[in-house]
C-alpha angles and dihedrals in degrees: 000000000000113000101173138047114280123218111234127201125208090254093052096041099092094048096041100039112018096040096039116128088210126067110262135212108205113201113200104199145146131217093241094052111102096195086053089054090050092055096043098080091048091052089049090054092047092049089054097043095046097039108152092019102058139021123215113206124186124204117192102215092200090063103024113043104152100085094034087058093045091053092043093239104180104161128039139255092043117165121198117199105210129186125174090353094304129108108243096175139005120207117190117194134014120301128200112258095255093053093044089052090053091051090050092049091051091046092053091046091052092047091048092049094050092046093059 
């Protein structure tokens, strides 16, 4: 069971994110981006708390630009909430922990509802 964010390369993106059986939060970030650094510890907590229910994937846009370009990611952090290979929600910019948790809860509810 994965309990922390995983770093995804362009070559692994399709397999790790789009073909995942779990819902995925994809965090497009860069090391120099301070809002990205603010969100990182929250994503780490979420990855741990939702282990087995949710996957947190991180894509460093400085090193991996293919999927960021495909998804037209223009500002970072951008988080894509993906279920069954489809984007359910796109969050641009950092959110405070409480708000990000609410987004994650809603995302999982939507995914659960559509799965049944």
